[in-house]
N, C-alpha and C positions, 0 to 999 in steps of 0.2 A: 429498388427505391429510387436510384438516380441512374437510369440506363445510359444516359449520355454524359456521364461525369467527365470522361476524357475530352469530349468536345468542348464542354464548358470550361474545363481547366485550360485547354489550349487557347480558347477565346480570351480568358482572363490574362493569360501570359502575354498575349499580343497587345492587349489594351494597356496593361500597366507598364510595359517596357522594362528596361533593366534597372539595376541598382536600387531596387525597392527592398526595404528591410522589415522584418516581423519581430515583434517582441512577444514571447509566450511565457506566461508565469503560471506555475501550477501550485495549488494549495491542497493540503490533505494527504491522503493515503497513496500507496504505490500504484494502485489502479488508476488514480488520477494522473500520476506521472506518466504511466504507460499511455493513457489517452492523449496526453500532451505530446508525446512522441509521434502519435498518429496525426495529430493536428499539424505538427511541424512537417510531417511527410506530405500532407496535402498542400501546405503553403509552399514547400519547396517545389512541388510539381507545378504550382501556379507561377513560379518564377521568383519567389521571395528568397532573400538571404536572411540571416538572423543577427540580432543585436541583443546585448545585455542591458542596453540603456533605452528606456521607453521614450526618452526625448528625441531619439534618432529614428524612431519607428514610423513606418507608413501604415502599419496595422498592429494593433495591440489585442492580444487574446488573453483573457483571464480565465483559467480553468479552475472552477471554484469547488469548495467543499461545503457540505451542509450538515456535518455531524454535530457541530455545536453552533448555537445561535451567535456566540461572540465571533465565530469565524465568518458568519454572514455579515455581521456588523462591520467587521474589518474590511471585507470586500466592498461593501457599500461606501465606506469611507474612502477607499482607493478610487472607486469609480467616480465619486463626487469630485475628488481632486483632479481628475482627468478632464474636467470641463475646461480648465485653463489650457491644457494641451490642444484640445479641439479648437479653442478660440485662436490659438497661435497658428494652427495648421488645420483649416477647415476640411481638407481632403483626407485627414487621418480617419481610419476606420477602427472603431472600437467594438470588439466582440466579447460577449460573456458566454462561457461554456461551463459544463460540469454539473455537479449534483444540485446546486442552488437552482439552476434553471429548470430542473425537472418538476419543480413545484409551480403550478400555474399562477398562484398568487404572487410569487416572486417575479416570474416573467412579466406579469401585468404591472407590478410595481416598477420594474425597470423601464417598461415602455412609457408609463405615465410620468415618472419622477426623474428619469435620467435621459433626457433627449440627446445627450452626447453619445449614447450607445446606439450602434447601427444594427448589430446582429446579436441574436440570442439563439444558442443551439444546445440541445439536450444531450445527455450522456450517451444515448444509443443512436443519436442522429448526426454524429460527427461527419459521416459521409455526405451530409447535406451542405457542408460548409461551402464548397464551390458554387452551388446554386444560390445560396444566400449571398455570397460575395458578388455574384453576377447581378442579382437583384439590386444590391447596393450600388454597384457601378452604373446601373441603368437608372439610378435616381430614386429608388425606393427608400424612404426615410427610415423604415424599420422592418427588418426581416427576421422571422423566427421559425424554428422547427424544434418542438420539444416532445414530439411523439415518441412512443416506445416501439422500437423495431426489433425484430427477431434475428435479422442478419447481422454479421459481425464485420462487414467490410474487409474481408480477407485480402483483397487486392491492395489495400492501403499500405504504402511504404512507410516505414517509421524512420525518423531521424533520432537515433538513440543517443542518450547522454553519455554512455560509456562505450568504450571499444572492447571491453572484456567481460562486463556484467550486463545481462539482459533480462528484462521482465517479460514473461509470456502469460497473458491472461488465458485461463482455460475455461472460465465460465463467468457469467455476469449475473447480478441480481442476488436476491436472498429470500428464502421462504420461512425464516425462523421467527421474525417479529419479536425480538427481544424488546421489552417494554420501554427501554431507554433509547432505542436506536431508530433513526429516521431512514436508514439505508433501504429497507424494502420498499419504502414509499418513493424514493428518488432513483433507485437503480432497477426497480421492477422485480418480477419473479425470476427464479433461477433459470438460466439458459446456458447449456453446455455447448462449447464448440465441438465440432467433429474431431475425433481423435486423429484422423489422417491429416487434418489441417494443422493441428498442434505439432504432430511428429514432423511434418514437412518444415514448419517454422524452426523448430529446435535443430533439426538436421542442418538447415541452412546456416543458422547461427554458429553451430559448432564448426562447420566448414570454414567460416569466416574468422575463427580463432577465439570465439567467446569461451570463457572459462567457468562462468557461473550462470546457470539458468534458474531464475526465480519464477515458479509457477504461481499465478495469482488467482484469487477468487474470494468472495466474501466467506464462503465455507467450502474449501476445496474437497473436503471429505464427502460432500454430497454430489461430486462430479458424476455425471452420467445418469443420474436418476430420471432425467427427462429424455434420454436417448432411447431409440428402439433397440439398440444392441445391448449386450449384457456387460459392457465395459463399465468398470467403476474406477475410483481413483487409484487404489493399489495396482490395478492392472495397467493403468496409464503410466504410472511410475515405472513399472517393469518394462514397458515398451520403450520409454525414453532411456532407461538405463541400458538397453540393448544397442543404442546408437553408438557407433564407433567414434572414439575420440577421448581426450583427456579433459573432463569437465565435471563440475559438481551440479547436483540438482537440489534446489531448495524450494520451499513452498510456504505459503501463508494465505489465509488464516485457517486454522484447523479447529473445528467445533468439537468439544468433548463428547457430545451426545452421539456423534458419528465416528469417533476415533476407535476403530475396531482393532481386534487382535490381528486381523489380516493386514491392516495398515502398519502396525508396529513390526510385524514379521517382515514386511516388505522393506521397511527402513533398514533393518539389520541385515537383510540378505542381499540388498542391492548396493554394490560397492560405490556407485556414483551418487547415491542419495546421501546428503549430509547427515551426520550423526547428531542431530539436534531437532527438537520438536517444540514449536511455539504452541502452547495449549492454554488458551485463555480461561482462567477459572472465574474471574470477576468477583467472586465472594466465596468465603468458606462456610457461610450460613445457609442452611437449607431453606429457611424462611425467606431470606433475601433472594436466593436463587429462584424460588417459586415465584416471587413477586416480579423478578426479572424475566420470567418465562424462558429460562435457560434449558429446561427439560432434562436435567440431570441433578443428582444430589452430590453432596461432598463425598459420600461413601463411594458412589459410582466413579467420580473423578479419581479418588485415591486408588481405586481398583485398577484403573488404567496405568497410573504411575507405578503401582506394585508390579504389574505385568512387565513394564519397561525395566524397572530396577532388578528384577530377577534375571533378565537377560544381560544387563550391564548396570551395576550399582552406581557408576559414575556418569551415566548418560546425561547429556546436557538438556535441561528443560528451562524454558522461559514462559512468562505468562503476562496477562493483563489483569489488573485489579481496579475496581471502582470503589472508592472510599466515600461513605456518606450517602448511599442510596436512600431515598426518602424513608424516614423513620428507622434507619439502622440503629439498633440498640447497642449498648456496650458489649453485651454477650455476642451479638452478631459480629461485631468488629473483632472480638477476641477469637471467634471461630476462624476468621480470615488469617489472623496471626498464627493460629494453631496449624492451619494447612500449609502456611509458608515454612514453619519449622519442620513439618513432616516431609515436605517435598524437597526443600533446599534448592530453590531455583538459582540458576546462575545469574539471572537478571529478571527484573520485572518492569513493566510499563504501567505506571499507576496514575490515576486521575481522580480528582474530587468530582463527584457527580455534578453534572451540569444539566439543568432543566432544558428540555428540548421540545418546543411547541410542536404539536402534531403527533407526539408519541403518547402511549398509555400512561407512562410514568409521570408525565407532566400534569396529569389530572389528580395525582395523589397530593393531599395536604401533608406537608413535611413539618414535623415538630422538632427535628434536630437542627440546632443552630450552627452557623458557619464557623464559629470559634471552636466548637467541639470537633467539627469535621477537619479543620486545619490541624488541630492537635493530634488527631488520629493519623492524619497523613504523615506528620513528622515522625510519629512513633513507628509507623510502618516502614518508612524509608530508612530509619535508623536500624531497624531489625534487618532489613535486606542488606544494608552495608556490612553489618556484622556477618551475615550468612555468606555473602560473596567473598569477603576477605578471607574467611576460613575455608570456604569451598574451593576457591581458586588455587589453594595450596596443593591440591591433588595433581596439578599439572607440572609442578616443579620437578625437574629432572627428566621429564618426558619430552619427546620430540613431536611437535605438531606440524602438520602440513598447513601452510598459510597461503592465502591468496593476497598478495600485496596490492593494496588499492590506493596508496597515496603517502605523502610525507606526513610524519608526525608533527602536530601543531606546536609542541613546546620543546622539542629536542632536535637540534640541527644534526643532520646526518643520519637521522632515524626514519624508518618507514613504519607504517601501520597497516594492518590487514586483519582478516578474520580467519579463524581456523574452521575446520569442518564442524566443530562443536559450537560455532557462532560466538567464539570468544575473541575479544579484541586482543591483538598481539602487537607489541612494539619491539622493534629490533633494528640494529644498525645495518644500513645497506645502501647501495647505490640506487638512484632513481630509475635506472634502466631495468630494475626488477619489478617496477610497478606493472601490474597486469599479468604477472607470472606466479606460479606456485613455488613456494620456498619452504624448505624444512628448517624449522626453528626449534632449538633446544631451550626449554623454559628454565629461567634462573631466578625469577622473582614474581611474586603474586601481589596484586593490589586489589582494591575493592571494586574496580571497574575494568581492569585489564590485567594482562600478564606481560612480562618482558622476557626476552631471550636473545640468543645469538644464533646466527646462521650455522647450521650443522654441516 
């Protein structure tokens, strides 16, 4: 795509001189955060340092999310406010990246309505950033690349946000076309990275001391479907599990229609794969699931849970739930509460349905009022609080291995981290333990976390 990127980068480095700062802000999912780390890697190679204050920046990059329209509106508001920054500093470069820019009408809107923006770059065109930067430095008023590319810029160095937890995308795009979701339209079709490239990246991270590797994809369970080899996601997990070192393997997101018994067996048989599965159900109603184009039933979903529970009745499960999908009836909603009671999730990520232009669901006339949706959400959250409060008690008296990842916000002298089961754990400890595995004996359970003492 850019065969002379190194030459372009060196050219930019010479032209901008030293002491130039970049401000990179990421919106949305962990894939966006990972993309921002690659953007920072490119900027670092061009000679930029980094700042957390946009007022001090020589280049501002907003890496955007398009999942909800209010997220786009928020970004447009931020971009609009940056007109003043541009007036104060005419040499300031403003770039918009991410899922928003993959929509041609959005890129065109930015070009026409926001003249303070210099660069627009799409989700799979990150490696074009140096060329777009050079065009900008050469006086071009607006430079853009929102094409969909199949290569993954394997040579791009990443500036990672953490020194002990790393995200590793294994695939990009999505083929599922859930009716409420814009992702297939902005991230493209599923494209899997070569397994040898993934293994090489993970091996390097482990050698550098990383303790947690998060494998990312819109649907990691379909990894490898587009490759010529017979590798699939469970086989990839086993290959990574064989890498020497003391580390955990996590992954998201996992689509129920592709959650095979082979995947479940792999989770239990691989000692480095975390004993937790995020399995988005979205709704407990078959009628709503059909309208969502989820391609599974509540019964199919529960059969996966049953297979897991037979292996370990206390295995940790989390999920996503959408409340108030167009024309969700009271019985549809009760079916969702029913599946929550049956599964007993450790945690849920719940959202009131938000209409998204460009998706099939946005065309549905909705007869359910917002007050009803809000009431359902409150009832759902209250049920989950009760489930979590009771379900977390199973950890009391047990010793959990925890990766300490920071200071507890409300308790001086306490640290917080997550266990293999993806449970938040608070415990008293010195800050020197951050980034290390710690054995913690659990003494107390709350509805959002557990507490314990170092064992």
